Each structure stands twice: as C-alpha cells, then as structure tokens.
N, C-alpha and C positions, 0 to 999 in steps of 0.2 A: 809138417814143420811150424816151429813159431813167429809170432812176428810181433813187432809193437803194431799197437794201436794206435792210430790220433782221429778225432773230430775236430775239425771246425765249423759252425752255423755261417750261413747269410741270409741276409736280407734285401732284397731287389727294387727297386722302384721300377715300373715301367713308365718311357718316356709318353708314351702315350695310351691313357687305357686302353682294353683292346676289348670290344663290345662283344659278347656270346649269348645264347641263348638262355643261359643264368644273371644275366647282368655283366658290366663293366665289372674286369680282371685289372688291379692296378698294381698288386705287392704280389713280389714270388719270395719264399722260404726258403729256406734247403738246409742239407749238410752234407759236406766234403771229409770222406775219412781218406788214411794217409794209413797203409800197412809198409814196414821196413820189413826185412827179414832180416840175420844173423850172419850175412854178407855187404849188410847196407844198402840193399835194390830197394829202391822205391818202388811200389805203385799207389794207383789215385781212385776212388771212386768216387758215383757222386749221387747222394736220396733227392730226391725230389717229388715226390706224391701231387699228387692231382685229385682232388675234389670228383666225385663221381663214377668217381672208377675202380673202385670196391678193393682199393690197396689204403697199407697201414699211413697216418695221419705223420706228420712231423714232428707233433708230440712225441706220441707212439713210437716214432721211430729214434728220435733222442732217448729215449728210455732204453729202449731195447739197445741201442750200443754203447751206454755208460753201462747197461747192467754186467755187458764183457769185460770189461774191468782195464788195465794199461797191454796184457799178452792175453794174445788168441794163437789157439793151434788149428789145423785147419780141419779137423775133429767136429773146435767148437763153432766152425764157420758154416761146415757142412748142415750143423744141426739143427740152423737157426729154422724158426716156423715156417710154414710154406704162407704164412700171410702175412709177411713181412717182405714182399717181393721187392721192392727198394732197397731194403737194405741186403736183403740178398744179392739185386743185381751188382750194387753198389762195391761188397765186400766181393764177390767172387770177380766183380772189375779188376781189381785191383792188383789181387793175386796171381790173376791173369795176365797185367802188365809187369809184373815180377820175371815171370817166366817164360815170358815172348813178349821183350818192350819194343822190338823193334817192326811192327805190320806197315805198309806202305798204302797207305789208298788216295782218290781222287774222289769226288764224285761233284754235280753239277747241285748248285743249289736252287732250291722254289721260293720267290718273295711271296712273305705274306703282306699279301694290301688290309689297309684298313678300311674298316665293314661302309658301307652304303654311298652316299655321293662323294666319300673324300678318297674312295677304292679309281676316281682316275684322273687322279691328280698322283696319286700312289705310283700305279701304273708309270704313266708317264717317266716318273724318276726313276721306275725299277727298270724299264727297259736302254732309260742310257745309263744305266746303272753297267748294263749289261746281261740283265735279268733276261732268260727265255721262258721258264717257269714259274707259273703267278699260281696265289690260293685265296679267295676267296671268300669267308663268313658267311653265312645265310638261312636265317631264319632270325635274325636279328630283328629288324624293323618288317613290312609288312611285304607281301608277295611282289606287287604291282612296281611299287619302290626299286627292290633288289631287283627283278628283271629286265626292266628298267636303263640300270648300271650293269647288268653282265650283257644286252646289247652293244652298250658303248667299249665295253674294257674287250666285247668281241673283236668290234672292229678298230679296235686301239691297239692290236696283236702286232707283232710282227713276224714278217712267212713263215716262219718256224717256230713261234711264240704254242703254248699250252695252256690255257685255263681249270683249276682243279676248283669246284665247288665245293666246301663243307659245309653241313647244316649241323652239325656234334647231337646230332639225334631229333634235332626240333622238330621236325617234321612229324605227322599222320601218314597210314596208306595214300589217303586223296591226294592229299597234299605235294606226296611225293611224287605221286604221278602227275598231282600237273605238274610239277617242273621236267621230267622228263619229256613232258607233249611240249610244253615252248620252248626243251632243245633239241628237238625232231628238226633235224637241217643245216642245223647252225655246228658250223666247223670251229675247232679249236678246242672242243672241253673234253679233258682228258677223263673227268669223273665226276660224277656228285659223291660226296664222301660221307656216309652215316646216314643216311635219312630220315631213319625209323632210331627209335632207343633200343640198347642194347636188353636185348633179349628176346628182338622180333626177324631173326633171322631169315627164318623161315618166308615169312609174308618178303622182306625184303629180294630174298630168291626168287620170289614168285613174279615180284616186280620184274626183277631186272630181267627176266625171260622174254617180259613184255615189249621191252623197247632195246636201241642199238645202243645209246648211249652208258656206258657201265656205271653202274654203282661202286663202291668200295665200302669197304669196312674200317673201323678204327676203334673205337671203345665197343667195340662187339668182343672185339681180339684182342683187351688190355689185358686177360689175365689165362701165364700157359695153360690152365685148367681148358678156358673157354676156346685159346686157339688149337690145344690139338683137339677137341670135340670135332670144330670146325672142318681141321686136317683131315682128321680119320673119315668122318661119316660121307668128306665128300660135297657137302653141302651147298660151298659157295668156291665160284668158278671165276669169280669177277677179281680184281685187285684187293689188297688187304693193305691196309696203312699200320705199319706194325710200329709201337712207341719202346723200344726196348728196355729206357729206363724202368718201366712197370711191370717187366715181364717175369723176372727170378733168375736165376741161373745163365747166362751169356751164354755161356760151353755148350749149354743142348740145343744151343737153336737152330745152330748149321747142323747140327744132326738132325734135327728135327724135319727142319725150315726147306734143306736141301733143293726137293723138288717146286719147289714154291719161287723161287728167287727169279721167274719173268712174271711174276706178280709179287712182288713184293717194295712197297715204299716205305724205306724208313723217316721217322718222323720224332717236332719235338717236342717236349714235356716247360719250354722255355727254362730249360736250363743251362748250366756254364758251360764254360771251356771244357771241365771235366768231364763232365754228360757225355756234349756234344763228340768230342772224342772216342768217349768211349762205348757210342752208339752206332758212327761210322765204324770202327772196330768189326763189330756185330756183323755191319753190312755188308762187309769187305771179304767176312769170312762164311757169310748164309752166298753173297756174288748176287747179291744187288747191282743192278745195273742202271737204274733209272732218278731222276733226281730227287734230291732228300729235302727233305722241308727242313729246316734250320734257319726260315727266312728270318725266323725272332730275333736273329739277332742286332737286327734294326730296333728291334723295341725296347731298348737300353742304352744308357747314354756309360756306362761304367767302364773296368777293363774287366772284369770278369766273364766276359765272353771267351775271350782269348786267343776266336778267329778276326780276319778281317768281313764284316758284314758286303759280304758280295756273292758274287753268284756263281764262286767257286768254293770248294770246301778241302786243302789238302795239309795231309799230317806231316807234310812239312812246317808248317803254322802250327805245330803240337809237339816237340819235342822234348827230352826232359829239363831242358832252360829252360821253356817257355812254363811247363808243368808246376816246378819248381815256384816261379815269381808269380803265378798265381796262385799259389800256397801261400808264399810268403804276403799278398797282399790280402788274404785275409784276417793276418794276425792283426792287421788293424782296425778291424770290421769289428 
C-alpha cells in the first residue's frame, strides 16, 4: 500500500521545569507524522526521542523522515533501520490507526508530583483532582530530604492511594538497599522504579529478592532488544514500566508481552496527545490493567496534550476530529 506522508514539528516549554538526576528539563521537542492512504484514510504517529536511552535524536529522526520523500510504501516503512525505534513506532502507529481506527480504551492515570518539598502541595492538589496513584522522582537531591518528603506523602495518601518512586537510574547498589530499608513497613508504596542504571539488571534482580518492596525496570527496557532479552531469560520478576514511543513497532508488542500484562505499566516520554493516544492503544492491545503514567499532561499549558489533565484517560477524548484539530494546531507553530 502507498501513503502520502507529512510531518510537522513541535517545541513545547514545560510550565514548570522537571527536576531529574540529569538536571532541570525545560523544553520538549518532537515530530508528528500523518499518513494518508489512497482512500483518504488518515493515521497519526509521534516521534518523541529521549536522551540517555539509546534511541535516535530528534535531528536524526527529522532527516530520516525527510529522506523518505512525499510518498511511502509498506515495504519502505518496514525497511526502516532498527536503530530508528522512535520513527518506526510513529509510522507503524499511523498505519495501525488507518487499518484499525476504532480501538476503545479507558485507564486510570498516575499524577507526576514536583520534586522535593513541592511534592507535598502537589499531592494535595492531585488528591483533590481525583488522582489515586502518584509518582515522585528521587535521586534529585539528598536522600535525607527526599525520605522526609516520602514520609509526608505516605501520610497524606487517600486510603486507596499508591505512591511510585522513580530514581531514573540515579542510585547505586548501596543507596538502593538504603532506600529499600527505609521503605520497610511503610504502606502505600507501589514500587521503586529503575534505581540502578541500565545494564545493571542482574544486580537489581539480586537486590529485589532481598526486600518486600518491589523494584520496577524502566530505562532498562527502553529498547525492544533489551526487553526481549529480559523476557526470554526470565531474569526479571517485578513490574516493567514500558514507554511505547521508544520501543519500535507497536504491533509486535502484544505478541511479545501478552504473558506479562499483569506486570506492565505504560508510561510517558512527555509526548503530545498523538503519542499518548498511540501508547494507550498499545496498552489496551497488550492487556495492561494498571494505572498509566501520563501525569506529564499537567506540565504543559498548550493545547497539544489533547487529553484533559486528570485522573482518567479515555479514547472518547481522542477521536478523529480531535486528532485533526491537534494536527491543525501544529500548522501555526
């Protein structure tokens, strides 16, 4: 099949800088792709690379997409290099939307809290907005300060509330054990996410066996090859946080991940509504049933998020008319 391909870039400023182990993150840029087939059917995808995870840069993605020309075929898109996982995801998602546009989904959403002491007020606001799952970045400042904040957050959780802690690979083995010792006996913690850098999965698995609080992997499974290795070796028994926009062909994931659906959490890369919609289609196809991690919607003041920034995410908010409206919004950027 042949398609007309169009691309439009975006550059979004976070309304509040996100404090990470790499320093503050203030701007998110990416590319939206639209494919149109011979019958006029339209599909959208998004290229939203992240630093530190081994995918292509936005600059390389833009050059690669331009090199395809104005008309592409299935063979051309299937032949994209494997080291362009974000481009492969965007284009495969657009084709999938053309062939199967009406997938329905509904997920609870997890609120992303500001770092350090600001998280306390962030939790209060998120609870008042109806959230029951919350995520805090750690490894940003000293552990004593962060652990004091965690204690306050756990005290402020609603009865059914859960707190996820995300280190983004900023800890070493000793500090991971220190955090897990601190969390002993503290109710309300969902898991500690990616405490060690990617490549240290064996060490993480050993540590996970020593404690009751679960460890989750995120950056360690940012590429399909890494994920396949972990799954096939049965190395990891804990939760896996999947960022679909970084993983390549979304249609391969349900076949590969079906047995893991009770351990999967789908999470954000600070994408627009196009990418969130595609990621949630993947989550539905895989059979994920846990709260999704798209509290990133509240970090932008523009219209490109598409979905309401709230505690639930539904396909009803992202039909064809809404997608076309978002695409037209990019025209003026």
